[in-house]
C-alpha positions as CSV (number, residue, x, y, z in Angstrom):
1,M,-6.5,6.3,2.7
2,S,-10.0,5.5,1.5
3,A,-9.5,2.4,-0.6
4,E,-10.4,-1.0,0.8
5,V,-7.5,-3.5,1.1
6,T,-7.3,-7.2,1.6
7,A,-4.2,-8.2,3.6
8,I,-2.7,-11.7,3.2
9,V,-0.5,-12.9,5.9
10,L,1.9,-15.5,4.4
11,A,2.4,-18.4,6.8
12,G,2.6,-21.2,4.4
13,G,6.3,-22.0,4.3
14,L,8.3,-24.9,5.6
15,A,10.5,-22.8,8.0
16,R,13.6,-24.9,7.4
17,R,15.8,-22.4,9.2
18,M,13.4,-22.6,12.2
19,G,14.0,-26.4,12.3
20,G,10.7,-27.0,10.6
21,L,8.6,-25.3,13.3
22,D,5.7,-23.3,12.1
23,K,7.2,-19.7,12.3
24,G,3.9,-17.9,12.7
25,L,3.0,-19.9,15.7
26,Q,6.4,-19.5,17.5
27,T,6.1,-17.4,20.7
28,L,7.6,-14.0,21.0
29,R,7.1,-12.2,24.3
30,G,4.3,-14.7,25.2
31,R,2.3,-14.4,21.9
32,P,2.6,-16.2,18.6
33,M,4.4,-14.1,16.0
34,I,1.4,-14.0,13.8
35,A,-0.6,-12.3,16.6
36,W,1.9,-9.4,16.5
37,V,1.5,-9.2,12.7
38,L,-2.3,-9.2,12.9
39,E,-2.3,-6.5,15.5
40,R,-0.3,-4.2,13.2
41,L,-2.5,-5.1,10.1
42,V,-6.0,-4.8,11.6
43,P,-6.1,-1.0,11.5
44,Q,-4.7,-1.0,8.0
45,A,-6.9,-3.5,6.2
46,S,-10.6,-4.0,5.5
47,E,-10.1,-7.8,5.2
48,I,-7.4,-10.2,6.5
49,I,-6.7,-13.7,5.1
50,I,-4.1,-16.1,6.5
51,N,-2.3,-18.3,4.0
52,A,-1.2,-21.5,5.7
53,N,-0.4,-25.0,4.6
54,Q,-0.3,-26.7,8.0
55,N,-1.7,-26.2,11.5
56,L,-4.9,-24.8,9.8
57,E,-7.0,-25.1,13.0
58,Q,-4.4,-23.1,15.0
59,Y,-4.4,-20.4,12.4
60,G,-8.1,-20.4,12.2
61,A,-8.4,-19.7,15.9
62,F,-7.2,-16.1,15.2
63,G,-10.6,-15.5,13.6
64,Y,-9.7,-14.9,10.0
65,P,-10.2,-17.1,6.9
66,V,-7.3,-19.5,6.3
67,V,-6.5,-20.5,2.7
68,S,-4.0,-23.0,1.5
69,D,-1.9,-23.0,-1.6
70,E,-3.5,-24.6,-4.6
71,I,-0.1,-25.4,-5.9
72,G,1.5,-28.3,-4.0
73,G,5.0,-28.7,-2.7
74,F,5.3,-25.5,-0.6
75,A,5.8,-23.5,-3.8
76,G,6.7,-20.2,-1.9
77,P,5.2,-16.8,-1.4
78,L,3.8,-16.5,-4.9
79,A,1.7,-19.6,-4.3
80,G,0.4,-17.9,-1.1
81,L,-0.3,-14.7,-3.0
82,H,-2.2,-16.7,-5.6
83,A,-4.4,-18.4,-3.0
84,G,-5.1,-15.1,-1.3
85,L,-5.9,-13.3,-4.7
86,K,-8.5,-16.0,-5.5
87,N,-10.2,-15.5,-2.1
88,A,-9.9,-11.7,-1.7
89,R,-12.9,-9.4,-1.7
90,H,-11.1,-6.2,-2.5
91,D,-9.2,-4.9,-5.5
92,L,-6.1,-4.0,-3.6
93,I,-4.0,-6.8,-2.0
94,M,-1.3,-6.4,0.7
95,I,1.0,-9.3,1.4
96,V,3.2,-9.6,4.5
97,P,5.1,-12.4,6.1
98,C,4.1,-14.0,9.4
99,D,7.6,-13.6,10.8
100,S,8.0,-9.8,10.8
101,P,6.1,-8.8,14.0
102,F,7.0,-5.1,13.9
103,L,5.8,-4.1,10.5
104,P,5.1,-0.3,10.0
105,A,1.8,1.0,11.2
106,D,1.5,3.1,7.9
107,L,2.8,0.3,5.6
108,V,-0.4,0.1,3.5
109,A,-0.9,3.9,3.3
110,R,2.6,4.6,2.0
111,L,2.5,1.7,-0.5
112,F,-0.9,2.7,-1.7
113,A,0.2,6.4,-2.2
114,A,3.1,5.2,-4.4
115,L,1.0,2.7,-6.3
116,E,-1.6,5.3,-7.2
117,A,1.0,8.1,-8.0
118,Q,2.9,5.9,-10.4
119,A,-0.1,3.9,-11.7
120,A,1.9,0.8,-10.9
121,D,0.8,-2.8,-10.8
122,L,2.7,-3.4,-7.6
123,A,4.3,-1.3,-4.8
124,V,7.1,-2.9,-2.7
125,A,8.8,-1.7,0.5
126,K,12.5,-1.0,0.3
127,T,15.1,-0.1,2.9
128,G,18.4,1.3,1.5
129,E,19.1,-0.7,-1.6
130,Q,17.2,-3.8,-0.4
131,P,13.7,-4.4,-1.6
132,H,11.4,-6.5,0.5
133,P,9.3,-8.3,-2.0
134,V,7.0,-10.0,0.6
135,F,5.9,-6.6,1.8
136,S,4.0,-5.4,-1.2
137,L,0.7,-4.0,-2.3
138,C,-0.7,-5.1,-5.6
139,R,-3.9,-5.2,-7.7
140,R,-6.2,-8.2,-7.7
141,A,-6.4,-7.8,-11.5
142,L,-2.9,-9.4,-11.5
143,L,-4.4,-12.9,-10.7
144,P,-4.5,-14.2,-14.3
145,H,-0.9,-13.0,-14.9
146,L,0.3,-14.6,-11.7
147,A,-1.6,-17.9,-12.4
148,N,0.0,-18.1,-15.8
149,F,3.5,-17.4,-14.4
150,L,3.0,-20.2,-11.8
151,R,1.5,-22.6,-14.4
152,E,4.7,-22.2,-16.4
153,G,6.8,-23.2,-13.4
154,G,7.7,-19.7,-12.2
155,R,8.4,-19.5,-8.5
156,K,10.8,-16.7,-7.9
157,V,9.2,-13.4,-6.7
158,D,11.8,-11.2,-8.3
159,L,11.2,-12.8,-11.8
160,W,7.5,-12.2,-11.6
161,Y,8.0,-8.7,-10.4
162,A,10.3,-8.1,-13.4
163,S,7.4,-8.5,-15.7
164,L,5.3,-5.9,-13.9
165,K,5.3,-2.1,-13.5
166,V,6.7,-1.9,-10.0
167,V,7.4,1.0,-7.8
168,E,9.8,0.7,-4.8
169,V,8.9,2.7,-1.7
170,P,11.6,3.7,0.7
171,F,11.1,2.9,4.3
172,D,14.6,3.9,5.5
173,D,13.0,5.5,8.6
174,E,11.7,2.1,9.7
175,A,14.4,-0.4,8.5
176,E,14.1,-2.5,11.6
177,A,10.4,-3.0,11.0
178,F,11.2,-5.3,8.1
179,S,13.4,-7.7,10.1
180,N,12.1,-11.2,9.7
181,I,12.7,-13.9,12.2
182,N,14.0,-17.1,10.6
183,T,15.8,-18.9,13.4
184,A,15.3,-19.8,17.0
185,E,18.3,-17.6,17.8
186,E,16.8,-14.6,16.1
187,L,13.6,-15.2,17.9
188,R,15.4,-15.0,21.2
189,S,17.2,-11.8,20.2
190,F,13.9,-10.1,19.5
191,E,12.7,-10.8,23.1
192,T,14.4,-7.5,23.9
193,F,13.7,-5.5,20.8
194,P,12.3,-2.1,21.6
């Protein structure tokens, strides 16, 4: 893959199911979850941006720019994507959550191939019948469209996607890679994940 990609790691949520603890900073096998995500992303992206709304210094210590939502009230992943799009240097934007430490090593390449082949606005990973909207590759040119959607009160990822040309990309061979860790119990169970 020759195109340059900005990857945005979404770490801006409230983590209610994690008891309000910042998920990206929770330890898995001795390292913060976001460290695992970054390790998988670095070979796949030309630029990395972390979207966070709290613990900014701790996230900044990973050595990548940290941007916060412009839209207040923890407005969800689209607010994180919006902040990332406004700060990205490249025309292709990958978003991933901070709580999926085992994302595929070829995630960006496979999404990019489908995005280009279908001339789509956005490519999203899918396992079985389940799309994973926070694992997607889109074009920075969508910024005005997204800004308008958010300005009108839109917050749901699937409603925004419904207004775009989207291609779903099967990753059935790597279904476990899209497991996200939402609770302390799930975090403990992943201590022994292969």
